[in-house]
C-alpha positions in Angstrom: -30.1 5.6 16.6 -27.6 8.0 18.6 -28.9 9.4 21.8 -30.0 13.0 21.8 -27.0 14.7 23.2 -24.5 12.7 20.8 -22.7 14.9 18.6 -22.8 14.2 14.9 -19.2 13.6 13.5 -17.4 14.0 10.5 -13.6 13.5 9.9 -12.6 16.3 7.2 -8.7 15.6 7.3 -6.0 13.4 8.8 -2.5 13.8 8.8 0.2 11.4 10.1 3.6 12.0 11.9 6.3 10.1 13.1 8.8 10.0 16.0 11.4 7.4 16.2 12.1 6.0 19.6 14.5 3.7 20.8 14.5 1.3 24.0 17.1 1.7 26.8 17.1 -1.9 26.7 15.9 -4.8 24.6 12.3 -5.7 25.2 12.0 -9.5 24.3 8.5 -10.9 24.0 7.5 -13.9 22.1 9.4 -14.3 18.8 10.6 -10.4 18.9 13.4 -8.3 20.5 12.5 -4.6 20.0 15.1 -2.0 20.6 13.5 0.6 18.4 10.3 1.7 16.7 8.4 4.3 15.1 5.8 6.2 17.0 2.9 7.3 14.9 0.8 10.4 15.7 -2.7 10.8 13.9 -3.8 14.6 13.7 -7.6 14.5 12.7 -9.4 17.8 11.9 -13.2 16.7 13.1 -16.6 18.3 12.6 -18.2 17.5 15.9 -21.7 18.9 16.4 -20.9 21.9 13.9 -17.6 22.8 15.4 -14.3 22.2 13.9 -11.9 20.4 16.4 -8.5 18.8 16.1 -8.2 15.3 17.9 -5.0 13.6 18.3 -4.0 9.7 18.7 -0.8 8.0 18.8 0.5 4.4 19.0 4.1 2.8 18.9 4.4 0.3 16.0 6.3 -2.9 17.4 7.5 -5.8 15.6 5.7 -9.1 15.7 2.5 -8.3 17.7 0.0 -7.4 15.3 1.2 -10.6 13.1 3.5 -13.1 14.8 4.9 -14.1 11.5 8.4 -15.5 11.6 9.1 -15.2 8.1 8.5 -11.6 7.6 11.1 -8.6 8.4 10.2 -5.8 10.6 10.3 -3.4 7.5 7.8 -5.7 5.9 5.6 -5.8 9.3 5.9 -1.9 9.4 4.7 -1.6 5.5 1.6 -3.6 6.4 0.9 -1.6 9.6 1.2 1.7 7.7 -0.9 0.6 4.8 -3.6 -0.5 7.1 -3.5 2.7 9.0 -3.4 4.9 5.6 -6.5 3.0 4.2 -8.4 3.5 7.5 -7.6 7.2 7.6 -8.6 7.6 3.9 -12.0 5.8 4.4 -12.5 8.1 7.5 -12.4 11.1 5.3 -14.7 9.6 2.7 -17.4 8.4 5.1 -19.0 11.9 5.8 -21.0 12.6 8.7 -22.2 9.9 11.1 -25.0 10.3 13.8 -22.5 9.7 16.8 -18.9 8.4 17.2 -20.3 4.8 17.4 -22.1 5.0 14.1 -18.9 6.5 12.5 -16.8 3.8 14.1 -19.0 1.1 13.1 -19.1 2.2 9.5 -15.5 2.5 9.4 -14.8 -0.9 11.1 -17.1 -2.7 8.5 -15.3 -1.0 5.5 -11.9 -1.6 7.0 -12.7 -5.3 7.6 -14.2 -5.9 4.2 -11.2 -4.3 2.7 -8.6 -6.2 4.9 -10.3 -9.6 4.2 -9.9 -8.9 0.6 -6.4 -7.9 1.0 -5.3 -10.8 3.1 -4.8 -8.8 6.4 -5.9 -10.3 9.7 -8.5 -8.6 12.0 -6.1 -7.6 14.7 -3.9 -5.8 12.2 -6.6 -4.1 10.3 -8.2 -2.9 13.5 -5.1 -0.9 14.3 -5.9 1.4 11.5 -9.7 1.7 12.7 -8.9 2.1 16.5 -6.3 4.8 15.7 -8.8 7.0 13.7 -11.4 6.2 16.4 -9.2 7.5 19.2 -8.6 10.7 17.4 -12.3 11.0 16.7 -13.0 10.5 20.4 -10.5 12.9 21.4 -11.9 15.6 19.1 -15.5 15.1 20.2 -14.5 15.1 24.1 -12.6 18.6 23.5 -15.6 20.0 21.4 -18.1 19.0 23.9 -16.2 20.3 26.8 -16.4 16.9 28.5 -14.1 13.9 29.8 -14.1 10.7 28.1 -15.5 9.0 31.6 -18.5 11.4 31.6 -19.1 10.9 27.7 -19.3 7.0 28.2 -21.5 7.2 31.4 -24.1 9.3 29.5 -23.6 7.3 26.5 -22.6 10.5 24.3 -20.7 8.4 21.9 -24.2 6.6 21.2 -22.9 2.9 21.8 -25.3 0.1 21.1 -24.2 -2.9 23.0 -26.4 -5.1 21.2 -24.9 -4.5 18.0 -21.7 -6.2 19.0 -23.2 -8.6 21.6 -26.6 -9.4 21.1 -27.1 -10.5 24.6 -26.7 -6.9 25.6 -29.4 -5.4 23.5 -31.0 -2.6 25.1 -28.7 -2.1 27.8 -26.7 1.1 28.2 -22.9 1.0 29.0 -23.6 3.0 32.4 -25.6 0.1 33.7 -22.7 -2.2 33.6 -19.7 0.0 34.1 -18.4 1.2 37.4 -20.3 4.6 38.3 -17.1 6.3 38.6 -13.6 6.1 36.9 -10.6 5.2 39.0 -8.3 7.9 39.9 -5.2 5.3 40.8 -4.3 1.9 39.2 -1.8 -0.7 40.2 1.2 -0.9 38.0 1.8 -4.3 36.8 5.4 -4.7 36.0 6.4 -6.7 32.9 9.3 -9.1 33.1 10.5 -9.8 29.6 12.3 -12.8 28.3 15.5 -10.7 28.3 15.3 -8.8 31.4 17.9 -9.1 34.2 16.3 -10.5 37.4 19.0 -9.5 40.0 21.7 -6.7 39.8 24.5 -9.2 39.8 23.2 -10.8 36.4 24.1 -7.7 34.4 27.4 -7.8 32.8 29.4 -4.5 33.3 29.0 -3.6 29.4 25.4 -3.9 29.7 24.9 -1.8 32.9 22.8 1.4 31.9 23.7 4.8 33.4 20.3 6.6 32.8 19.4 7.0 36.4 16.4 4.4 36.3 16.5 1.0 37.5 17.3 -2.0 35.4 16.9 -5.4 37.1 13.4 -6.9 38.4 15.3 -6.6 41.8 15.9 -2.9 41.3 12.5 -2.1 39.9 10.8 -3.7 43.0 12.9 -1.4 45.4 12.5 1.5 43.2 8.8 1.3 42.5 7.3 -0.5 45.4 6.2 -3.1 43.0 3.3 -5.7 44.1 2.0 -6.8 40.7 3.8 -8.5 37.8 3.5 -10.0 34.4 5.9 -12.6 33.6 6.6 -13.5 29.9 7.0 -17.1 29.2 9.5 -19.0 26.9 6.9 -21.9 26.4 9.8 -24.3 27.2 9.2 -26.2 30.6 12.8 -26.7 31.6 13.8 -22.9 31.0 10.7 -21.5 32.4 11.1 -23.8 35.6 14.5 -22.4 36.3 13.6 -18.7 35.5 10.2 -18.9 37.4 12.2 -20.5 40.3 14.5 -17.4 40.4 11.8 -15.1 40.1 10.1 -16.8 43.0 12.9 -16.3 45.2 13.1 -12.5 44.5 9.3 -12.3 45.1 8.9 -14.1 48.0 10.0 -11.4 50.5 7.3 -9.4 49.4 4.6 -11.6 51.0 1.5 -10.1 49.6 1.9 -10.0 45.7 0.3 -11.2 42.4 1.6 -12.1 38.9 0.2 -12.8 35.6 1.9 -15.3 33.1 1.9 -14.4 29.3 2.2 -17.1 27.0 2.7 -14.9 23.9 1.1 -17.6 21.6 3.9 -20.0 22.2 1.9 -23.1 22.1 0.5 -24.5 18.8 -2.5 -26.6 20.5 -4.3 -26.9 23.6 -2.8 -30.3 24.4 0.7 -29.2 24.5 -0.1 -26.2 27.0 -2.0 -28.7 29.1 1.4 -31.0 29.2 3.4 -27.9 30.0 1.1 -26.5 32.8 1.3 -30.0 34.4 5.2 -30.0 34.5 4.8 -26.4 36.1 2.4 -27.4 38.7 4.3 -30.8 39.5 7.4 -28.6 40.6 7.2 -28.3 44.4 9.5 -25.2 44.4 6.9 -23.1 42.4 3.9 -24.3 44.6 4.3 -21.0 46.7 4.7 -18.7 43.5 1.7 -20.4 41.9 -0.5 -19.5 44.6 -0.3 -15.9 43.7 -1.1 -16.3 40.0 -4.0 -14.3 38.7 -4.4 -15.6 35.1 -2.3 -16.9 32.0 -2.7 -14.6 28.7 -2.8 -15.9 25.6 -1.1 -19.5 25.6 -2.1 -20.8 22.4 -1.3 -19.1 18.9 -4.2 -17.1 17.6 -4.9 -19.6 14.7 -5.6 -22.2 17.3 -6.7 -20.2 20.3 -10.6 -20.2 19.6 -10.6 -23.5 17.4 -13.2 -26.3 18.3 -10.4 -28.7 19.4 -9.0 -25.9 21.9 -12.8 -25.3 23.4 -13.1 -29.0 23.8 -9.8 -29.4 25.7 -10.2 -26.5 27.9 -14.0 -27.0 28.9 -12.9 -30.8 29.8 -9.8 -29.7 31.9 -11.2 -29.0 35.2 -7.8 -28.0 36.6 -7.1 -25.4 34.2 -5.8 -22.1 35.2 -7.9 -18.9 34.3 -6.7 -18.1 31.1 -7.7 -15.0 28.9 -7.2 -14.2 25.3 -5.3 -11.1 24.0 -4.0 -11.6 20.3 -7.2 -13.6 19.7 -9.3 -10.8 20.4 -9.4 -9.2 16.9 -13.1 -8.9 16.1 -16.3 -7.8 18.2 -17.4 -11.3 18.7 -14.0 -12.9 20.0 -14.7 -12.2 23.8 -18.0 -14.1 23.7 -16.5 -16.9 21.7 -13.5 -17.2 24.1 -15.7 -17.2 27.2 -17.7 -20.1 25.6 -14.5 -21.9 24.7 -13.5 -22.1 28.6 -11.5 -18.8 28.7 -12.0 -16.7 31.8 -11.8 -13.5 29.8 -10.1 -11.0 27.6 -7.8 -8.0 27.6 -8.2 -4.4 27.0 -5.8 -2.4 24.9 -6.8 0.8 22.9 -5.1 -0.6 19.8 -7.8 -3.1 19.8 -10.6 -0.5 19.8 -12.0 1.8 22.6 -15.5 1.3 21.8 -15.1 -2.6 21.5 -13.2 -2.3 24.9 -16.2 -0.7 26.3 -18.4 -3.6 25.0 -16.0 -6.2 26.4 -16.3 -4.6 29.7 -20.0 -4.6 29.7 -20.2 -8.3 28.5 -18.0 -9.6 31.0 -19.8 -7.5 33.8 -23.1 -8.8 32.6 -22.0 -12.4 32.8 -20.3 -12.1 36.1 -23.7 -10.6 37.4 -25.6 -13.7 36.0 -23.5 -16.1 38.1 -21.0 -18.8 37.5 -17.0 -18.6 37.4 -15.5 -15.2 37.7 -14.5 -13.6 34.5 -11.8 -11.0 33.9 -11.3 -8.0 31.9 -7.3 -7.4 32.1 -5.4 -4.1 31.2 -2.3 -5.0 29.1 0.3 -2.9 27.2 2.5 -2.7 24.2 5.2 -0.5 25.9 2.8 2.5 25.7 4.3 6.0 26.2 3.1 9.5 26.8 1.9 11.9 26.1 -1.0 10.7 24.2 -1.0 6.8 23.8 -0.3 6.0 27.4 -2.5 8.6 28.7 -5.4 7.6 26.5 -5.0 4.0 27.3 -5.1 4.9 31.0 -8.2 6.9 30.5 -9.9 3.9 29.0 -8.6 1.7 31.9 -9.8 4.2 34.5 -13.3 4.4 32.9 -13.6 0.6 32.5 -12.6 -0.1 36.3 -9.6 -2.2 35.5 -7.6 -1.9 38.9 -4.2 -3.3 37.9 -2.7 -2.8 34.5 0.3 -4.0 32.7 2.7 -0.9 32.4 6.0 -1.3 30.7 6.8 1.7 28.5 8.4 3.7 31.4 10.8 0.5 31.8 11.9 -0.1 28.2 11.9 3.7 27.6 13.9 6.5 29.4 11.0 8.2 30.3 9.8 11.0 27.9 13.3 12.1 27.2 12.8 11.7 23.4 10.2 14.5 23.1 11.0 18.1 22.8 11.6 20.0 26.0 8.4 22.2 25.6 6.4 19.0 25.3 8.1 17.6 28.3 7.4 20.6 30.3 3.6 20.5 29.1 3.3 16.9 30.5 4.7 17.9 34.0 2.6 21.0 34.0 -0.8 19.1 33.1 0.2 15.7 34.7 2.3 16.2 37.5 0.4 13.2 39.5 1.4 10.6 36.9 5.1 12.1 36.0 7.6 13.4 38.0 10.8 15.2 37.0 13.8 12.8 36.9 17.1 14.2 38.6 18.4 14.2 34.8 15.6 16.6 34.0 13.1 14.4 31.8 9.7 13.3 33.0 9.3 9.8 34.1 6.3 7.9 35.3 5.7 8.4 39.0 5.2 4.7 40.3 4.9 5.1 44.0 3.9 1.9 46.2 3.4 -0.1 43.0 0.5 2.4 42.2 0.3 5.4 39.7 -1.9 8.4 40.3 -4.1 9.1 37.2 -6.5 11.9 38.3 -5.1 14.6 35.7 -5.7 11.7 33.2 -9.5 11.2 34.3 -10.2 14.7 34.4 -8.6 15.5 30.7 -10.9 15.3 27.8 -9.5 11.8 26.6 -6.5 11.3 28.8 -4.1 14.0 27.5 -4.8 17.7 29.4 -3.0 19.7 26.6 -3.4 19.4 22.7 0.1 18.3 21.1 1.0 19.7 18.0 2.5 16.8 16.1 3.4 18.5 12.9 6.9 19.4 14.5 7.7 15.5 14.0 8.5 14.0 10.5 5.4 13.6 8.3 4.9 9.9 7.3 5.1 10.4 3.7 8.8 11.8 4.3 9.6 9.0 7.0 12.0 6.2 6.0 12.6 2.8 7.6 16.2 3.4 7.3 16.0 6.2 10.1 15.3 3.4 12.6 18.9 2.0 11.8 17.8 -1.4 11.4 17.8 -3.7 8.3 17.2 -7.4 9.2 16.9 -10.2 7.1 13.6 -12.3 6.8 12.9 -14.0 10.2 15.5 -12.5 12.1 14.8 -10.5 15.3 15.4 -6.9 15.0 17.7 -6.6 17.9 20.2 -4.1 16.6 17.4 -1.4 15.8 18.2 2.1 16.7 21.6 1.4 18.0 23.2 4.8 17.1 26.4 5.7 19.0 25.4 9.3 19.3 22.2 8.5 21.1 20.0 10.2 18.5 16.9 8.9 17.0 17.7 9.3 13.5 14.8 11.1 12.2 15.2 12.7 8.6 
């Protein structure tokens, strides 16, 4: 049953719109290299407490994250992503009224999960559709109630029943386990992609960017005062030893710094990762670097990460580094399974579910309070950009108390230059702490001393301080894959996407 101050909700209509975006440089992670993607906006008309209110959500749709299948093309991956999103949107309207946001989400999640299982879609992918609708509903309810996301969570205005997701939390309110106040700044953990130049002198003349933003890791450290990093791994010890050695030499002058390693599912079983890790730790030149390691993210492929064999290996491996799951976190019970299998935690991304993230944070806080090893809830990124997706993500991170968050959208995209000028102006007017105006005119994330200020995000209803009108973008039914400028054969990396000589994004 929802608490007394929870607003009954019903979704009346959902509209979907697309803005194509292309990166300023390729973002290589795992088996994919992203240079263009559609950025999807969800516009929901929601009945919240008897009041009609619009809610907005957004997400970039990247290649090879929701499903890491090397046999499919980016076009096929997008078809699947859009199908699960459309299904969730249609089901949301059909559900009718629910007693509160949590009841609405749970009903939608169960219906989407049932449909996806029958259709052969994995939970992480099907959950994308659910989470986009969930975010739009949360945005609408916060606006209708005149409250912020952080305040709504702490008084449990969404009606979250933690015990429905983690039985050990039955009868516990989120406010009992979450920080009493949201953060108002976070540390930006900078992504070092597999294709990123480490030093300025590594960039060939024909690849040097002229957009006024730093390109190499060395330049980003200078420009942003970075102290925290996320380093992508090849999963090949010889290649990673050399690359990590070069990164170590760049980071050593900082003195105080911290980093995470992202395995990106590169290992097929726990034994191969144990062998790999032992090779890294035997390398004396990396000893100083590894002292600054926070955790290793998702080293095993999702098909093996939570298997009994992996659990047995990890639980018996006393020298294992702290490890968390990311892509394996596709269902509500996955975080608890991971902790029981020897992992140190999980990640939060809004695309996996906001309410699920609240439950994961509470589970980890509960287990930390009961003793034993220190558990982790990390904040990770999918190259999120504003003015909606990034800000809603930061609002959730602040509320959950995640102090350092992987941020990479501002590095791989040229700020918010892809947006109409009036939207850029609205971002600067409402979020002048989070963004600054670049000398070339567009808003770019304001990273100072390695931190970003998010007070305006926390004080907004759900991240964004103004109500964006996405109807100016391309209706999804009119959008075509060809507008991205890529048509790759099966199994290839979409490395040529969006490379239009005139710099346009190719919207139709």
